[in-house]
Each structure stands twice: as structure tokens, then as C-alpha cells.
C-alpha positions as CSV (number, residue, x, y, z in Angstrom):
1,M,-49.0,-65.8,56.1
2,T,-47.3,-63.3,53.8
3,I,-48.5,-63.4,50.2
4,G,-46.3,-62.0,47.4
5,I,-47.1,-61.6,43.7
6,W,-44.6,-62.0,40.8
7,V,-45.9,-60.2,37.7
8,L,-44.5,-61.7,34.5
9,G,-43.6,-59.5,31.5
10,D,-46.6,-60.3,29.4
11,Q,-49.2,-59.9,32.2
12,L,-49.2,-56.1,32.4
13,W,-52.7,-55.2,33.4
14,L,-54.4,-54.5,36.7
15,G,-57.1,-57.1,36.1
16,Q,-54.8,-60.0,35.7
17,A,-55.6,-62.9,38.0
18,A,-52.8,-62.5,40.6
19,L,-53.4,-58.8,41.1
20,K,-57.2,-58.9,40.8
21,S,-57.7,-60.8,44.1
22,Y,-55.9,-58.2,46.2
23,Q,-57.2,-54.9,44.9
24,G,-58.7,-54.1,48.3
25,N,-55.4,-54.4,50.3
26,R,-52.9,-53.7,47.6
27,S,-50.4,-51.9,49.9
28,Q,-50.0,-55.0,52.1
29,V,-49.2,-57.3,49.1
30,P,-45.6,-57.1,47.8
31,V,-45.3,-57.2,44.0
32,L,-42.1,-58.2,42.1
33,L,-41.2,-57.6,38.4
34,I,-37.9,-58.9,37.1
35,E,-36.0,-57.8,33.9
36,S,-33.8,-60.8,33.1
37,A,-30.8,-60.5,30.7
38,E,-30.4,-64.3,30.8
39,F,-33.9,-64.8,29.4
40,A,-33.3,-62.3,26.7
41,R,-30.3,-64.4,25.6
42,Q,-32.4,-67.5,25.0
43,R,-33.1,-66.4,21.4
44,P,-31.8,-63.7,19.1
45,Y,-34.9,-61.6,19.8
46,H,-35.6,-58.6,17.8
47,R,-34.0,-55.7,19.6
48,Q,-37.2,-53.6,19.5
49,K,-39.1,-56.4,21.1
50,L,-36.7,-56.4,24.1
51,V,-37.2,-52.6,24.3
52,L,-41.0,-53.0,24.1
53,V,-41.3,-55.6,26.8
54,W,-38.8,-54.1,29.3
55,S,-40.1,-50.6,28.8
56,A,-43.7,-51.8,29.2
57,M,-42.7,-53.6,32.4
58,R,-41.1,-50.5,33.8
59,H,-44.1,-48.3,32.9
60,F,-46.4,-50.9,34.4
61,A,-44.4,-50.9,37.6
62,E,-44.9,-47.1,37.9
63,E,-48.6,-47.6,37.3
64,L,-48.8,-50.1,40.1
65,K,-47.0,-47.8,42.4
66,A,-49.4,-45.0,41.5
67,E,-52.3,-47.4,42.3
68,G,-50.9,-48.0,45.8
69,W,-49.0,-51.3,45.4
70,S,-45.7,-52.1,47.1
71,V,-43.5,-52.8,44.1
72,T,-40.0,-54.1,43.7
73,Y,-38.5,-53.8,40.2
74,E,-35.3,-55.8,39.6
75,I,-33.0,-55.3,36.6
76,A,-30.9,-58.4,36.9
77,E,-28.8,-61.0,35.1
78,D,-31.3,-63.8,35.7
79,F,-34.7,-64.5,37.4
80,L,-33.7,-66.7,40.3
81,T,-31.2,-64.5,42.1
82,P,-33.5,-61.5,42.6
83,L,-36.5,-63.8,43.2
84,H,-34.9,-65.6,46.1
85,H,-33.5,-62.3,47.6
86,W,-37.0,-60.7,47.4
87,L,-38.7,-63.8,48.9
88,K,-36.3,-63.7,51.9
89,I,-36.4,-59.9,52.4
90,Q,-40.2,-59.7,52.2
91,G,-40.7,-62.9,54.3
92,I,-42.9,-64.3,51.6
93,S,-44.6,-67.6,52.6
94,H,-47.0,-67.9,49.6
95,L,-45.9,-66.8,46.1
96,Q,-48.7,-66.2,43.6
97,V,-48.2,-66.0,39.8
98,M,-50.7,-66.0,37.0
99,T,-50.1,-69.1,34.9
100,P,-47.8,-68.1,32.0
101,G,-49.2,-68.3,28.5
102,D,-46.2,-70.2,27.3
103,R,-45.9,-73.8,28.5
104,P,-42.1,-74.1,28.7
105,F,-42.0,-71.1,31.2
106,E,-44.9,-72.7,33.2
107,A,-42.9,-76.0,33.4
108,W,-39.8,-74.1,34.5
109,L,-41.8,-72.3,37.2
110,R,-43.2,-75.5,38.5
111,S,-39.8,-77.1,38.6
112,L,-38.4,-74.4,40.9
113,S,-37.3,-75.2,44.5
114,L,-38.5,-72.2,46.4
115,P,-38.5,-71.5,50.2
116,C,-42.2,-70.8,50.0
117,E,-45.4,-72.2,48.5
118,L,-46.0,-71.4,44.8
119,T,-49.6,-71.0,43.5
120,L,-50.2,-70.6,39.8
121,L,-53.5,-68.9,39.3
122,P,-55.6,-69.5,36.1
123,N,-54.7,-67.2,33.2
124,N,-57.5,-64.8,32.6
125,H,-56.0,-63.0,29.6
126,F,-58.1,-64.9,27.1
127,L,-61.8,-65.2,26.7
128,W,-61.7,-69.0,26.4
129,S,-60.1,-70.8,29.4
130,K,-58.1,-73.9,28.9
131,E,-61.0,-76.0,30.3
132,D,-63.6,-74.2,28.1
133,F,-61.6,-75.0,24.9
134,A,-61.1,-78.6,25.9
135,A,-64.9,-78.9,26.5
136,W,-65.5,-77.4,23.0
137,A,-62.9,-79.7,21.4
138,G,-64.5,-82.8,23.0
139,D,-64.1,-85.7,20.6
140,R,-64.1,-83.6,17.4
141,K,-61.9,-85.1,14.7
142,R,-61.2,-81.7,13.2
143,L,-60.8,-78.6,15.3
144,L,-61.7,-76.1,12.6
145,L,-61.3,-72.4,13.2
146,E,-64.7,-71.6,11.5
147,D,-66.6,-73.9,13.9
148,F,-64.7,-72.4,16.9
149,Y,-65.3,-68.8,15.8
150,R,-69.0,-69.4,15.4
151,A,-69.2,-70.9,18.9
152,G,-67.5,-67.8,20.3
153,R,-69.8,-65.5,18.5
154,K,-72.8,-67.4,20.0
155,R,-71.3,-67.7,23.4
156,W,-70.6,-64.0,23.8
157,Q,-73.3,-62.7,21.5
158,I,-70.9,-60.8,19.3
159,L,-72.4,-59.5,16.1
160,M,-75.5,-61.6,16.7
161,A,-79.2,-61.0,16.2
162,D,-80.7,-63.6,18.6
163,D,-79.3,-66.9,17.3
164,Q,-78.3,-65.6,13.8
165,P,-75.3,-63.6,12.7
166,V,-75.8,-60.0,11.9
167,G,-76.1,-59.5,8.2
168,G,-77.1,-63.1,7.6
169,R,-73.6,-64.4,7.2
170,W,-70.9,-65.6,9.5
171,N,-68.1,-65.0,7.2
172,F,-67.3,-62.0,4.9
173,D,-63.9,-63.3,3.6
174,Q,-65.1,-63.0,0.0
175,D,-65.5,-59.3,0.6
176,N,-62.1,-59.0,2.3
177,R,-59.7,-60.0,-0.4
178,K,-59.3,-56.9,-2.4
179,P,-55.8,-56.9,-4.0
180,A,-53.4,-54.0,-4.0
181,K,-54.2,-51.2,-6.4
182,K,-52.7,-47.8,-7.3
183,H,-53.3,-44.7,-5.3
184,L,-54.3,-46.3,-2.0
185,S,-54.2,-43.8,0.8
186,P,-54.0,-45.7,4.1
187,P,-53.5,-43.8,7.4
188,I,-50.1,-43.0,8.7
189,P,-49.2,-45.4,11.5
190,L,-49.5,-43.8,14.9
191,A,-46.0,-43.4,16.4
192,F,-44.9,-43.1,20.0
193,P,-41.5,-41.4,20.3
194,P,-39.4,-43.0,23.1
195,D,-39.8,-41.2,26.5
196,G,-37.2,-41.1,29.2
197,I,-37.9,-44.6,30.5
198,T,-37.8,-46.1,27.0
199,Q,-34.5,-44.3,26.3
200,Q,-33.0,-45.9,29.4
201,V,-34.1,-49.3,28.1
202,I,-32.7,-48.7,24.7
203,E,-29.4,-47.8,26.3
204,R,-29.5,-51.0,28.4
205,V,-30.2,-53.2,25.3
206,E,-27.2,-51.5,23.6
207,Q,-24.9,-52.0,26.6
208,L,-25.8,-55.7,27.0
209,N,-24.7,-56.3,23.4
210,L,-27.1,-59.3,23.0
211,P,-26.8,-61.5,20.0
212,G,-30.1,-60.1,18.8
213,Y,-31.8,-59.4,15.4
214,G,-33.2,-56.4,13.7
215,Q,-32.7,-52.6,14.0
216,L,-32.8,-50.9,17.4
217,S,-33.1,-47.5,15.9
218,G,-36.4,-46.1,14.9
219,F,-38.4,-47.6,17.8
220,Q,-41.9,-46.2,17.7
221,W,-44.1,-48.6,19.6
222,G,-46.4,-47.7,22.5
223,V,-45.2,-48.9,25.9
224,S,-48.0,-48.1,28.4
225,R,-51.7,-48.9,28.7
226,Q,-52.4,-45.3,27.9
227,D,-50.4,-45.7,24.6
228,A,-52.1,-49.0,23.8
229,R,-55.6,-47.5,24.3
230,Q,-54.7,-44.6,22.2
231,G,-53.4,-46.9,19.5
232,M,-56.7,-48.9,19.6
233,Q,-58.8,-45.8,19.3
234,Y,-56.7,-44.5,16.5
235,F,-57.3,-47.7,14.6
236,I,-61.0,-47.5,15.2
237,D,-61.1,-43.9,14.0
238,V,-58.9,-44.2,10.9
239,G,-58.3,-47.8,10.1
240,L,-61.4,-49.9,10.8
241,S,-63.5,-48.6,8.0
242,Q,-61.2,-50.2,5.4
243,F,-59.5,-52.9,7.4
244,G,-61.4,-55.9,6.1
245,T,-61.5,-54.8,2.5
246,Y,-57.7,-54.6,2.1
247,Q,-56.6,-56.9,4.9
248,D,-54.9,-59.3,2.5
249,A,-53.3,-56.7,0.2
250,M,-49.5,-56.0,0.1
251,V,-48.2,-52.8,-1.3
252,M,-44.7,-51.5,-1.8
253,G,-43.9,-48.6,0.5
254,Q,-46.9,-49.3,2.7
255,K,-45.9,-51.3,5.8
256,T,-49.1,-51.3,7.7
257,L,-52.0,-50.3,5.4
258,W,-55.2,-50.3,7.5
259,H,-54.0,-53.0,10.0
260,S,-54.5,-52.2,13.7
261,L,-51.0,-52.7,15.0
262,I,-52.4,-53.6,18.5
263,S,-51.3,-57.3,18.6
264,P,-48.1,-56.4,20.6
265,Y,-50.3,-54.6,23.2
266,L,-52.8,-57.4,23.4
267,N,-50.1,-60.0,23.9
268,L,-48.5,-58.0,26.7
269,G,-51.8,-57.4,28.5
270,L,-51.8,-53.7,27.9
271,L,-55.1,-54.3,26.2
272,T,-57.6,-57.1,26.8
273,P,-59.5,-58.9,24.1
274,S,-62.9,-58.1,25.6
275,E,-62.3,-54.3,25.6
276,V,-61.0,-54.4,22.0
277,I,-64.1,-56.4,20.9
278,E,-66.4,-54.0,22.8
279,A,-64.8,-50.9,21.3
280,V,-65.0,-52.2,17.8
281,T,-68.6,-53.4,18.1
282,N,-69.6,-50.1,19.7
283,A,-68.1,-48.3,16.7
284,F,-70.1,-50.5,14.4
285,A,-73.3,-49.6,16.2
286,T,-72.6,-45.9,16.2
287,Q,-70.6,-45.2,13.0
288,N,-71.1,-45.9,9.3
289,I,-68.7,-48.8,9.0
290,S,-69.4,-51.7,6.7
291,L,-70.0,-55.1,8.3
292,N,-67.3,-56.8,6.4
293,N,-64.6,-54.6,7.9
294,V,-65.9,-55.1,11.5
295,E,-66.5,-58.9,11.1
296,G,-63.0,-59.3,9.6
297,F,-61.4,-57.7,12.6
298,I,-63.6,-59.5,15.2
299,R,-62.6,-62.8,13.5
300,Q,-58.9,-62.1,14.2
301,V,-59.5,-61.3,17.9
302,L,-62.4,-63.5,18.9
303,G,-61.6,-66.2,16.4
304,W,-57.9,-66.5,15.4
305,R,-56.2,-65.3,18.5
306,E,-58.4,-67.3,20.9
307,Y,-58.2,-70.4,18.7
308,M,-54.4,-70.3,18.5
309,H,-54.1,-70.1,22.3
310,G,-56.8,-72.7,23.0
311,L,-55.3,-75.2,20.5
312,Y,-51.8,-74.6,22.0
313,Q,-53.0,-75.5,25.4
314,W,-55.0,-78.5,24.2
315,V,-52.4,-80.3,22.1
316,G,-49.9,-82.6,23.6
317,E,-46.3,-81.7,24.4
318,D,-45.1,-83.4,21.3
319,Y,-47.0,-81.0,19.0
320,S,-43.9,-78.7,19.0
321,Q,-42.0,-81.4,17.1
322,S,-44.7,-81.9,14.4
323,N,-43.2,-82.3,11.0
324,W,-45.8,-84.1,8.8
325,F,-43.8,-83.6,5.5
326,N,-40.5,-84.5,7.1
327,H,-38.9,-81.3,5.9
328,D,-35.4,-80.8,7.3
329,L,-33.7,-78.1,5.2
330,P,-32.0,-75.3,7.3
331,L,-33.6,-71.9,7.2
332,P,-32.1,-69.8,4.4
333,E,-29.7,-67.1,5.8
334,F,-31.6,-64.3,4.1
335,Y,-34.3,-64.7,6.7
336,W,-31.8,-63.2,9.1
337,Q,-30.3,-60.8,6.6
338,S,-32.8,-59.4,4.0
339,S,-30.2,-58.0,1.7
340,Q,-29.2,-61.5,0.7
341,A,-32.7,-62.3,-0.7
342,K,-33.1,-61.7,-4.5
343,M,-36.9,-62.0,-4.7
344,N,-38.5,-58.6,-4.2
345,C,-41.4,-59.9,-2.1
346,L,-39.0,-61.6,0.4
347,T,-36.6,-58.7,0.4
348,T,-39.4,-56.2,1.1
349,V,-41.1,-58.1,3.9
350,L,-37.9,-59.2,5.6
351,K,-36.5,-55.7,5.5
352,Q,-39.7,-54.5,7.1
353,V,-39.4,-57.0,9.8
354,E,-35.8,-56.0,10.4
355,Q,-36.9,-52.4,10.7
356,T,-40.0,-52.8,12.9
357,G,-40.4,-56.3,14.1
358,Y,-43.8,-56.4,12.3
359,A,-45.4,-57.7,9.2
360,H,-49.2,-58.2,8.7
361,H,-50.7,-61.7,8.6
362,I,-50.7,-62.2,4.8
363,Q,-47.0,-61.1,4.6
364,R,-46.2,-63.7,7.3
365,L,-48.4,-66.5,5.9
366,M,-48.2,-66.2,2.1
367,I,-44.7,-64.8,1.7
368,L,-42.4,-65.8,4.6
369,S,-44.1,-69.1,5.7
370,N,-45.3,-70.1,2.2
371,F,-41.8,-69.9,0.8
372,A,-40.3,-72.0,3.7
373,L,-43.0,-74.6,3.2
374,I,-42.6,-75.2,-0.5
375,V,-38.8,-75.1,-0.3
376,G,-38.9,-77.8,2.5
377,V,-37.4,-75.9,5.5
378,N,-37.5,-77.6,8.8
379,P,-40.7,-76.2,10.5
380,Q,-39.1,-75.9,13.9
381,Q,-36.3,-73.7,12.5
382,L,-38.9,-71.5,10.9
383,Q,-40.9,-71.3,14.2
384,E,-37.8,-70.3,16.1
385,W,-37.2,-67.5,13.6
386,F,-40.7,-66.2,13.8
387,H,-40.6,-66.3,17.6
388,A,-37.3,-64.3,17.7
389,A,-38.1,-61.9,14.9
390,F,-41.7,-60.7,15.6
391,I,-42.5,-58.1,18.2
392,D,-45.8,-59.8,19.1
393,A,-44.4,-63.4,19.2
394,Y,-44.7,-65.8,22.0
395,D,-44.6,-69.6,22.2
396,W,-48.4,-69.9,22.6
397,V,-49.1,-68.0,19.3
398,M,-46.2,-69.0,17.2
399,Q,-46.3,-72.7,17.7
400,T,-49.8,-73.4,16.4
401,N,-49.6,-70.5,13.9
402,V,-46.3,-71.5,12.3
403,L,-46.4,-75.3,12.7
404,G,-50.2,-75.8,12.2
405,M,-51.4,-73.0,9.9
406,G,-48.2,-72.0,8.1
407,Q,-46.4,-75.3,7.6
408,F,-49.2,-77.9,7.9
409,A,-46.7,-79.7,10.1
410,D,-49.5,-81.2,12.2
411,G,-51.0,-83.0,9.1
412,G,-54.2,-81.0,9.1
413,L,-55.3,-80.8,12.8
414,L,-55.6,-77.0,12.4
415,A,-55.9,-76.3,8.7
416,S,-57.8,-78.2,6.1
417,K,-55.1,-77.8,3.4
418,P,-51.6,-76.4,3.2
419,Y,-51.2,-72.7,2.7
420,A,-49.0,-73.2,-0.4
421,A,-49.1,-70.9,-3.4
422,S,-47.2,-69.9,-6.5
423,A,-46.2,-66.5,-7.6
424,N,-49.7,-66.0,-9.1
425,Y,-51.1,-65.3,-5.7
426,I,-48.4,-62.8,-4.8
427,N,-48.8,-61.1,-8.1
428,K,-52.5,-60.8,-7.6
429,M,-52.5,-59.6,-4.0
430,S,-49.5,-57.2,-4.2
431,D,-47.4,-55.0,-6.5
432,Y,-44.1,-56.7,-5.4
433,C,-43.6,-58.6,-8.6
434,Q,-43.5,-55.3,-10.7
435,Q,-40.1,-54.5,-9.2
436,C,-38.7,-58.0,-9.1
437,P,-36.0,-59.5,-11.5
438,Y,-38.1,-62.7,-11.7
439,N,-41.1,-63.2,-13.9
440,P,-44.1,-64.2,-11.9
441,K,-45.6,-66.0,-14.9
442,A,-42.5,-68.1,-15.8
443,R,-42.1,-71.6,-14.3
444,T,-38.9,-72.4,-16.1
445,G,-36.0,-70.5,-17.5
446,K,-33.5,-68.1,-16.0
447,D,-36.1,-65.5,-15.0
448,A,-38.6,-68.1,-13.6
449,C,-39.9,-67.1,-10.1
450,P,-38.7,-69.5,-7.5
451,F,-42.2,-69.5,-6.0
452,N,-43.5,-71.1,-9.2
453,Y,-41.0,-74.0,-9.6
454,F,-40.9,-74.6,-5.8
455,Y,-44.7,-74.7,-5.6
456,W,-45.0,-77.4,-8.3
457,D,-42.0,-79.3,-6.9
458,F,-43.7,-79.3,-3.5
459,L,-46.9,-80.7,-4.9
460,A,-45.0,-83.4,-6.8
461,R,-42.8,-84.4,-3.8
462,H,-45.9,-84.8,-1.5
463,Q,-48.7,-85.7,-3.8
464,E,-49.3,-89.1,-2.2
465,K,-49.8,-87.5,1.2
466,L,-51.7,-84.5,-0.1
467,Q,-54.3,-86.6,-2.1
468,H,-55.7,-87.7,1.2
469,T,-56.3,-84.2,2.7
470,G,-59.7,-83.7,1.0
471,R,-59.3,-80.3,-0.6
472,M,-56.3,-80.9,-2.9
473,G,-58.1,-82.9,-5.7
474,L,-58.3,-80.0,-8.3
475,I,-54.8,-78.8,-7.6
476,L,-53.3,-82.3,-7.9
477,A,-55.3,-82.8,-11.1
478,N,-53.5,-79.7,-12.5
479,L,-50.2,-81.2,-11.4
480,K,-50.8,-84.3,-13.6
481,R,-51.5,-82.1,-16.6
482,I,-48.0,-80.6,-16.5
483,D,-45.8,-81.8,-19.3
484,P,-43.1,-84.2,-17.9
485,T,-40.3,-82.2,-19.5
486,E,-41.5,-79.0,-17.9
487,M,-41.9,-80.7,-14.6
488,S,-38.4,-82.1,-14.8
489,A,-37.1,-78.6,-15.5
490,M,-38.9,-77.1,-12.5
491,Q,-37.6,-79.8,-10.3
492,K,-34.0,-79.2,-11.6
493,L,-34.4,-75.5,-10.8
494,A,-35.6,-76.2,-7.3
495,E,-32.8,-78.6,-6.6
496,D,-30.2,-76.1,-8.0
497,W,-31.6,-73.4,-5.8
498,R,-31.4,-75.6,-2.7
499,Q,-27.9,-76.6,-3.5
500,A,-26.9,-72.9,-3.8
501,H,-28.8,-71.6,-0.7
502,V,-29.4,-74.3,1.8
503,G,-27.9,-77.6,0.8
504,P,-29.3,-80.7,-0.9
505,C,-33.0,-81.8,-0.7
506,P,-33.5,-84.8,1.6
């Protein structure tokens, strides 16, 4: 029996399930990595994401060789041609792959007709296994993030004092909503100039001339485990002490503030969630870092990231088609071309995504996703854009994040109310409105901010559904207080905008 291992492009660490079992006889177990141009054509992926994934794969292949593994690295048009050739040449009778994080790729793997036995090993890239999450979910009617997060804190004894949370509170969100202010001095993002391998990948992406998105120039992401660990330590040294306090702030000219920038590395396997959590909690124990900053970050890794993956694995196949509001407008073109957007907040964030493939969570949720929600954009089109545009995006994280949290398309399975907001929120949490041609306080008139009239139009269109969600009573009461003439004017502005940018409202 000859066993072979196929390492997928987002499973790039030595402790992953398929490699872990054969550390003792690594030289006798052939390993394959495949760089597929056909897969890169499935979506108009951000060009920097293609560079990141392929360069990280090539660096990991070199790491495997240095560790004594027998590695074949294929740069190919597709997956199947080099896979079948390798299986034949190596005489593989049993192919082992760690189960992909994304369900469509797993289904494709299981559908293959191979000349050998295929074994998909359990994915060990997350703290909660698929079975663990299902056991936690049980017969709960609502799978709330807060409940899941607390269960994780207790299970792994993270920031716990016996059975109680350190500091006496589970949640420091109220301390972590400081708005943007003048003269902030966040750290300069850590940059990793492209090395020789990365330069070769950049040249390949240019030569393939893929129908991609975003700028290829200016690539500064880390591409190896060493880079990823350096990025993690840099964040702990210069970013963690203010991370929570300003995690929701948005500032002109500041693309990253105190955010960690390690999600691309986590999602590739260059970092593991357990080592990130351990490093941050160790820093809390040995350094003078306020609890709100540490808890806010732990919530993102132990809470949000694990929750998104667990829910993705738990829901049915039809979750991907969720559309509770029946929104079906096409995605505005300016999501693909930022220069076409007239609102400064959208222009700023979309240009940043074009340049880097990155925006932090509030820019994603309360600018990009919020606008699509209140306009009435089809949630599947928005999800596809997020998946293609962001450097840390995969199906497992974008499906539940965009459809569930951002668009409330699942009707409240994930979130307790829609994340919809007017310009008031953006004006409070950012300085974007100061350089915008629209008035963040105006709901009608030529200078009215579209976020305002779309917000109230959204509530009016869906008030019958929203009144049953449980947390919308006060907001809907405010809707009823709006003068009918003003409401009609806002609805007219909303319809005119749709006609001009995306077509008529359904």
C-alpha cells in the first residue's frame, strides 16, 4: 500500500491532519501541491489574493522539502491532469486529503473518479470540530454568537477565573466603540517586500491575464509561516494595546489602524487559532494591556471565526440561497470600480480593497454590506463579490458572514436584527462624511445622503417582516413618526437612485 498526500492551498501547516499522521516516516510519503489556473478563473479573484495563495503554497513546498518530505509541486492548467499523472507515477493506492473548509470543493473531491482509494481526514484547522458544533447547537432555536463564545471561553478556559470570566464580564463591547478622532497615531502596517518566489508568482499572474479584480502592484503580504508569525508578534507588540478601543473606528488615510492583519494567514493555515490565542493571552498576563483590548481580539478568533465556520458546516445546503427579504437588485458597478462611487465612505473603502484586498470588519459590515442591504441588492451577488474581492475570503467564512450577518438573508438564524444603519452611524464612527458631497444629516433634498433615504426606505418596505424579529420595536416606532410627505420624498429619492444605478426596485 502506497499512501500519498494532496495538500490543498489553504492547509499550509505541518500539523494539518493529513501530514500529522506521517511525521515519523515523511520521506516515504509522497506529497503533492497543485497550482491550478482553472480554479483561479472560477471567480474574478483579487490579483493579490492569487499571489498570496500561490506564493504561500510554493514557500510551504520548500518548507516541506526542508523537513524531509518528498514533494511534487505542479504549476498546471487544472487539478485533474497533474493529479492523475502523479498518482500513476508514484503508484499511489491510497490518497489522503484533509477535508476542505469549503463544502463545494469537498463535494467536488468526493465526486472524482480516481484510480485509488480517497480518504478525507477530519479538518483540524479549527478549535471546534463539525461534530462539536452540532452537539453545541443541539435543538437551540437561536444559535447566538454570544452563547457560543461563552461556551468556547469555558471549554478552553480562555480569560477565565475558575468558572467566571476574568474582569467579571464576558463582553467589553461598550468599551470598544470609540469613534474616530483627530491625531490618532496607529502603527505603520508591517510590510513584506516580495522575494524571488513571490516575484515569480506575480509574473505568472500577469502572464495568465486572468479576468481578475484589484491592483497587482504594491503587494506587501507575508507568504510564509515565518512571515505570519512575525506579523502576529508585531501586532501583539504595537497593535494589541489599542485594538479593542478603536476596533470599530474608520479614519481617512488610515487603512488598518490597530487591526492585526493576520486573518489571511489564519485562513491559509500559516497560523493556527490556538497559537494566536495563546500568544495574546500570554501578552495579557505579562504586559500592561487593558482587558477590553484583549477580550475584543479573543472574541474575533475564538468567537466570530469559529462561529462562522461551525455554522457554515451545520446549516443545510440550501443556506447559500437564503434571501429572506427577497432582494434581487444587481450589485452596483462601483463595487468593481471604486471611481464610479460618489459617496466618500464607499469610494474610500472600495479603493482600499482594490489596492490591498483588505478592509477591516466595520468597513465591511457597516459600509459595504450595509449599503447593499438597504438598497436591496441580491445577497448572493454581494457574497460573490466579497468572496472574489477579499484576500482572506473563502466560502466557509463569506457565506455565513455575508448572508447571515451582513444581509440578514437567513431571517435571523445568525443575527438578532439586521445590521442596517443610516449615515448617522458612519458620521459618528468615521471622518468620511467630512469630505463627502452629501450631507449626513439630510434625508431629503439634492444633498441628502443615500444612506439616509435608503435606510428609511428599507424599514418601510420590510416593516411587516421586521416587526416580528424582536429587537426592532423602537426603530419601527420612529419610522411611524416620520411625516408621510418626507417619507414619500425619501422613497422617491431611493427609487430614482436605483433607476440610475441598478434598475427598478422589485
